Every structure is written in C-alpha cells, then in structure tokens.
N, C-alpha and C positions, 0 to 999 in steps of 0.2 A: 497973507488971509484973507486979501481982495480979491485975490483970484479965485480963490475958492469958493467965497461970497456969490463973485459975479456966476461961477460956474452952477452956483447951487442956485442962485434964483434966474437963469439963463432952462438951466433940465425946471423945475416948476411952471416957468412958463407956456413951455412947450409940453407937458406933460397938460397941461389944462386946457390949451390952443388942441389938443388931437382930441379924436371922437373915434368909435367904434362903429356909429349906425344906431345902435342895436338897442337904446335908452338906459346903460348901464354907463359908470365911467368909470373911466381909468382909473386901476391903481399904479401904483411904483412898480417899475419891471426889478426882477431878483433875475434874468438871465434873458437872453435872445435868443428865438427860436423854440420856445417849451414849446409855450401856448396861448392861442389870443388873447386872455385876458387872465396876468400874472398877481403872485401874491408879493407882498413888499417883504422884503429883503430881512429887514428886523421883526418878521410876526412873530407873534407869540406864542409857540407850539413848539411839542417834542419832537425833532427828527428822529424816526425811528425805522431802522432798515430789518425787512422780516428775511430769513432765510427759506432756504428752496422747503427746508421739513416745518416749516411754521402752518398752523391752520393761515387759511385767510379769515382779514375782518371782511365781513359782509354787510352790504344795504342793500334790501329791498323797495323801490318806490313804485308806486300803487300798487302794494300789497294785498291791496285787499280781494280784489279782483277775484274771478276766474282761478289764478293761475300762483300768486306772489303766498295766500295762505298754505297752498301743497309744497311748493318749492323752499320755503322755509321751512316747513315740519322735517325735510329729505334734508337737507341742509345743516340744520340741526343735529340730526342723526349722526351725519359724519363728522361736523367738525366743530361741535357742542353748544350747546345751545347759546351761551352768551359771546358766540360767536357772531351770529348773524339777527340783525335788529329790518326788524318790519316796519314801512312807514306808509302812511296813507294822509291824506287829509280828514277823511270819517272817522269814526269814533268805532273801535271796534267791538264785535263781540267779546264777553268777558272771558271765555272757552280760550278765542285768541288773543287777548291782553294777558292774560295768565299764565302763556304757553312759554313765552321768550320776550327779548325785548320788544316793545314799541314804542315806537316815537311818532309827531308829526311832523311831515316834512310835506312843503309846498314844490314843489318842480319848477315853480315861476317866481320865485323866491331864490335868487342868486346866491345870495348872501349869506342866509340861513341856511342853505345845501352844502356851501362852504363849509360853515361852521359843523353841521355833521360831520362832515368827510373829514375833519381834521380833528374835532374832539373827540372822537372814536376811534381815527387810525383805520380809518376804511382802506379796505385794498381792492376788494373786489365787489364791483357796482350793478345790480341785476333791473333795468328801468322798463318796468313794466306801465308806470301813468300812462293813457292813451284812452282817445274814444273811438269805441269802434267803429265797425260801419256804418250801421242804421240809424244810431246814435246820430252820429256825425252829422251824416247828410241834413240831419232835424235842424242840427246848431252847428254850424260851419267855423263861424266866427271862433268859438269856444274848443271848435277842434282842431283849428291853425292855433290857436296859443298853447292849447295842453301839447298837443302834439308833433310841431315845429320849433314854436320857443322856447317848449321846456326840453324838449332836446337838446339846443343849442345849450343851454345853460349843464346840462347833463355832461357834454360834451368837452367845455371847457375844461369843467370844472375833472372829468376824468383824464384827461391831459394833465395839465398844471399838474395834480397831485399822483400821475403816475400810476392809474387806478386800468385794473382789469376788467374791458366795460361790456357786459352784453346786451342788449338791446334788440326783442324780437320783432322779426317782417313777420309776414303772415301772405297767404294766397293771393288775399287783397290787395298785393301788389302787384298785380299781375291787371292788363287789361282785353277788350275784346279782338286787339290784333294780337297778342300775342297764340303763341301753336299751346295749343290745350292738353291733349293727348297725345305723348305726354307734354307737360312743361319742364324745359330743361333748365338749369341754373343759370343762366348767362343767355337771351331771345330779347327779345323788345318788350316794354313793361306798357306802358302808357295808360294806367289806369284809371277810372271816371269816378272815382271815390275820390273825399279829401281824407280821408282814414286810407287809400292806397296809394294817393300820391304822398303823404308824410312819411309812408313806410320808405320808398321807394327814396326818396330824402336825407330818409336817415339810415339806409343803406352807403348810398353814393357819400354822405358826409360823414358816417365811421371808416368808409372806406380812404375819404380824401384826408382823415385825421390820424391815421394808422400811416399813409406816407409824407405826411406833413409832419405831425409829431412825434413821428413815433405810437401813437396810441394803441394798445391793443385790444382793439375793439374784433367782438367776436357777434353772428348775427346769423340765428335761425328763421326760415319761414314756414311759419309755422301750419299744419291743415288747419280745421276743423276739430277745436280740440272739446271734447266730452267728456261730464266729469259730475258726477252724483255728489260732491262733496257743495256744489254754488250753485246759485241760480242761473239761468238767461240771462245773459248782460248787455244782449243791445245787440249782438253780430246776428250776417245773413245766416250762421249755419246751427245757431242755436234750437233748432226746432229739433234734433238731434237730441239734446239735451230736454227739453221741455215734454216729447212725448212721453218720455218714462214716467213722469210725475202723472201727465191726466192719465196715462196705461192705468195708474196705481188708482189714483183718487176718484175718477169715473167712470173710465173702459172706453171713453171717447176724445179722440186729438182731431183738430183741427188743423191741416198744415197748411203754412203761408207761401211753398213751393210747388212746383207741379213734380205731380209725383215721378217722373222719367228724369229727375236733374244731378247728376251725377257730379260729383265734389269729394276731394281728398279728406280724410275725416284720421283723428287719431284719439286713441286713450288716455287721458290725461297724466297717468304712470309712466308709458314713453315718453308723454312731450318733455317731463321732466326729468327723465332718465336722458333722452339727449342732450337737454341742455345742460345739466352735467357733466357728462362726457365729453362737449365740445370744448367748455369752461376749460374741464382739464386734463385736455389735451396738449401734446407737447408743441409749443407755437412751430417746430419745423413740420410740425404733419400738414400744419394747411395752407393750400395751395389758393384758398378764394378767404376772404373772409364773409361773407355770405352763403347758405346753405340751404336747399331745399333742403327736406326733411318728410319722409309718411309712414304710412302704416297700410290703412284702407283704403277704398272708393267705394262707394255706394249711393242710391240714388234712397229718397223718401219711404217708393213703394217698397223697395227691398227690407229699409229697418225696418220698416214697419209687419214685414211677412215673419222676420226672426223673432219680434216681438208679439208677434202673435199665437209666437209657440212655450211664449207663459202667460199670454193674456188672451184665449182664444177668441173673447167677445168685443176684444177691440173695436170701434168702428172709426172708420181713419176716414176723414173727408176735407177735401182739399178747398181754399177761400185763396187763388192768389194775391198774397200782394205785389207789385206792380213794381215800387221800386226793390222791393229784396229779391224780386225773380231777375229785373232786369240787372241787378249786382251781380247774381250767381251767373246768370248767363255768360258774365266777362270776366271769369274764373275760372282757373283749372278745373278739369273733370280728374285728370292724374298728376301729380307731383315725381319726375325722374329727380332719386333721389340717390342715384352713383354715385355721386363723388364725395358725399357725405358716407356712403358705406364702406367707400376705397379709403378717404382719407384719414379717419378716424373707426370707424369699422362699427358704424352704427348699423345698428339692428333691432327690430321691433318685435316685440312678442304678443302684441293683440289685436286679432283679425275679428271681422266683424261677429262670428259668434260669439268667442274670450268675452267681446264689448258689453254683448247685450246679458250676458250670463253673471260679467262683474256687478255691471249698473243693478239689477235686481237684487243682488245677493247685500250691495252697500243700501238699496232704498228703503230693504226690507222685507217682508210677508204679507201680504193682503190674502184677503178669504178666497179672491180669482184668482191669484196666481199659487194658494198652496192647493187650488181644486186642479187646477192645470197641470199640478206638480204630482 
C-alpha cells in the first residue's frame, strides 16, 4: 500500500507541475496520444457506440450567423429535428428558437463546450463561430480570441471525443501573392487580414490534428455566400447581398468596391449542399482535408446589370472603401475546385441568372419589380 500511495502522490505532483501554455488546467489522463486535453478516466457520462446506420448527433456553433440557421434546417430535415442542436451566444429569434433545439454555447468556455458534447452525445460538429474580414480588422484582439483560441477549444474537444469536425475556410485564406485566376487548392497563401490568417491557421491545425490524433477534420473554402434569409454580416463580399435589399427598398445602391472587382460567389443553397456532401463523403474518397468549392464569379457591375432586369431604375453608385477594396484585391478572382468535383462529386446548381431570380423571389414582390415583370 505505501508503494501505491507513493505512486499516486508522484503522479499528482507531476500533473500539478505540468502546463500546456494555454491557460487551461490539465485534467487526469485517460489514454496516451488521444488529444492534448484528456478526460478523466472516471468521468460520469455514458459511453455510446454509434453504428453506421445511426443518424449523427449534430452541434452547430455560431449558429445564428449567415449559414448556421440554414444548415440546421437542412440537417434537421435529413437527420431529424432533435438530432441537430443550434448554438450561439446571442438570443435567437422566436422562429429559430422554436424550430428545434437551441442552447447557449461560448466557444471560449472549454468546460462548457465539453459538457455540451458529452451530455448531448454529439458526433458531428460544425464550427461556424468567427469574426468575418471587415469586422475582424476593426477588432483584431477579439477576432484573435474567437477565431484562434475558440478553434483550439473545438479541436481539442473534437479529438478527445472522436467527433467528425467541419470548419469552414474562405477565399480570405489567400493573399496578394497567391495565384488569383484561377486559385488552386494548394498554393502560397499569406493573407493580410486577421480573418484570413486565422483561417489558414484553422486549415493547418485541422490537418495536423488529423495526422497526429486521427481527427476526422473536413474543411471547405467558401467563396462569397449570398442568401436572402440573413442580413449582411460584415464580410467584404456582402455587397452582393445588400444590393438586393436596397434595390427593393429604395431603388438605389452605393457599392463599397470598384465596379470591376471580380470575386467568386455562391448561392447559399449550393453552399449548404456542398457542406453536407463533404461531411457525408466516405473518408477514403477524400484526398485532402481542405477543398476549394466554387459556383460563379462576377463583378459588382455584372451583378447590377442582372439586377436591373428586375429593377430597371436601379441607380448604382460607387464609394470605394479602401479597407475592403484592399482586402478584395488580395483575394482570388476564380476558384479551381476540380479536386472537389473529382473526389466527392461536387456540382453547383446556381449561376448568376438563377441566383438573381431566386433572390428576388425570396425577398418578395415590390411595385418596381412587379412593373419590371
């Protein structure tokens, strides 16, 4: 017995003297080489094994952003309402709150995140919490905390509990020295925004965790995403959403990018479809952890011309925001997504004409649109 006590005392002293350098205390180790932060061997939760035929139990972080609500709707239709939990730190609208499970989740609170994963038996995690490009430049410390420290929490929890993890990346992960037309999956990146830097960090950390800990990490580089269901959220490509709202409300739109600024874009339904497809793809079909996906590429001037087919009197003016313009000028003009199309059969449904028609049909008929039709 003295030997046992001495071993226990030595182990306790070792754990107390160890540090991970991340401000989170170490917990007793369950197994070697599973993840950086381990769970106690006597933790009080049920161990459940899911078969291939079972639906995943899904958690979406940052779920009240542009994509989370739409993704929850798609996944609930596919896997059942109660199998998909939406989360955020903000109060949801009534229609979101009552449409399915919603919980408060702060990605900077590691302990609370672990409790959510364990208590709800989560198997898939979609990590959408992030500050976008223009907003991130206005508050770099907050962007660094949310986009990088929050990601570290997610990665550790996903590795520890053997989750399938999706983290979106972006055109912002490329920089002015990247090839722009087209931009391949693998090339020099070197972004110049904290948003882009944090996304390159996420791509590389996810790939590292895949090879180091066996984490099933999957990532797509999204182009600019256009949706009728949400307001612009501070991204450089958000002009392509705002133009529809302003065209209907006032018939006038002031664009903060030059008329010839070409960027890759995608309608939200294509984006959500691609996200689900890559998550459902067989692991052996994936030749990389991060893929480009694309649908169309256009300029503000080309978009305005298409919008004017519905609102002929639209007055388009330009007041260039130098910060956003510099960001856009460092981003790809076109994505090469041939690897996604080859590996898991990616194929988009919406080109520019279909996009504009769909946006106006969702945003409702206005007298100007009715007259145009």
